[in-house]
C-alpha positions, -999 to +999 in steps of 0.1 A: +222-318+021+243-308-014+209-322-037+185-299-014+206-268-013+192-254-042+159-259-022+167-242+006+179-215-013+149-207-034+128-216+001+147-186+018+153-162-006+112-165-014+107-156+023+135-127+023+117-115-009+083-113+009+098-096+038+114-068+016+082-060-002+060-056+025+086-038+047+091-016+013+053-012+014+048-003+047+079+023+043+063+038+016+029+041+033+047+058+065+065+079+040+037+092+023+011+096+056+041+115+072+037+093+103+075+098+113+081+133+101+108+145+123+123+114+134+143+102+104+148+129+075+123+127+045+153+121+021+163+092+044+129+075+043+128+077+005+162+062+000+155+033+022+121+029+006+140+028-030+165+005-016+143-021+000+128-024-032+159-029-052+167-061-027+136-072-032+142-075-070+174-093-061+159-120-036+130-126-063+157-131-086+174-155-062+142-177-056+135-180-094+174-197-099+167-217-072+138-234-085+151-238-117+186-253-104+164-274-080+160-308-092+130-322-074+102-302-091+108-293-129+108-253-130+118-242-168+113-213-186+075-217-190+069-226-159+088-193-144+074-170-172+042-179-180+015-182-154-007-212-151+022-233-173+033-250-139+020-284-136+028-280-099-002-262-084-009-238-114-029-213-097-005-208-064+025-205-090+008-181-110+000-153-087+039-154-078+046-148-116+023-118-116+037-108-088+073-110-102+064-086-135+047-063-112+077-058-090+096-053-121+076-028-137+073-003-099+115-013-099+116+001-133+094+031-130+108+043-100+144+044-115+129+060-146+108+085-122+121+119-135+119+109-174+082+093-168+050+115-167+037+117-131+005+103-133+020+071-149+049+068-125+021+072-098-005+043-113+022+022-119+036+028-086+002+020-068+004-013-081+035-024-054+002-026-032-010-062-056+030-072-053+021-073-018-010-091-013-001-118-046+032-125-029+009-129+005-010-155-015+014-169-033+037-178-002+003-191+017-005-214-012+027-226-026+052-217+001+069-250+023+066-228+054+033-217+052+016-241+079+048-230+106+034-208+134+064-181+127+049-177+091+014-177+100+020-147+126+044-131+108+019-129+079-007-119+099+012-092+113+023-079+078-014-077+068-027-056+095+003-033+091-004-028+055-043-026+061-043+002+094-011+024+072-036+022+041-066+031+058-051+060+079-037+071+042-070+072+032-089+092+060-056+117+062-062+124+021-098+129+027-089+154+057-066+173+036-091+176+008-119+189+033-094+215+047-082+227+011-119+232+004-127+251+031-098+275+026-108+282-007-141+287-002-157+320-001-162+336+036-197+338+030-207+308+028-179+294+054-200+314+076-238+302+066-221+267+071-208+275+104-240+290+118-260+256+103-231+236+120-236+250+155-278+251+152-273+210+145-253+212+177-277+227+199-308+212+180-326+244+167-335+250+132-346+284+129-349+299+094-323+330+079-343+356+057-319+359+026-325+397+024-317+399+060-286+377+070-288+385+106-309+362+127-341+377+140-337+392+171-362+381+203-390+407+212-399+407+250-432+412+253-447+430+287-480+426+299 
């Protein structure tokens, strides 16, 4: 048991790190989409999001340390730090190496958020999605517990949650942009577009004279 303690540590910390990465991404999406607005305060949500990201970095470090300390598979500095350098499943390990670098970049830029340009921080922070997907692939291809029912079910739930919340965020952003565009649109154009929309609803397509914006009145003919 004592000889395998490092292997069990690496496995357990890897799973915990994946759970923390998933929870951090989901929490960030909940914060950005305002789905939990009015329940916990936004400051509390943001603080928890950052705390989960920091814990993910800590458990990733424990995962790497456990792999290096374990003697069953030889993991040295090059296998840990260089993608495709490992002789044991190089593709699967490479996903984890790249995800580790991206996770470190996201956490570092989050700590330096107030000192960085907003655009730089945003582009680096978006890579947290890549961290999630790479971690999922790394766990499914290199993890010793990837074949268990609990791991498969948990991975599917995580993927569904991230896909659903990401799609919801994109849709709500488009709706917000459309609303803002309509509010800044000239009043006359809004009226014309509203009349056109009403005509499409009733199936009528009368043309409006450019010199007289009012629709023509019906003339009753008597015999």
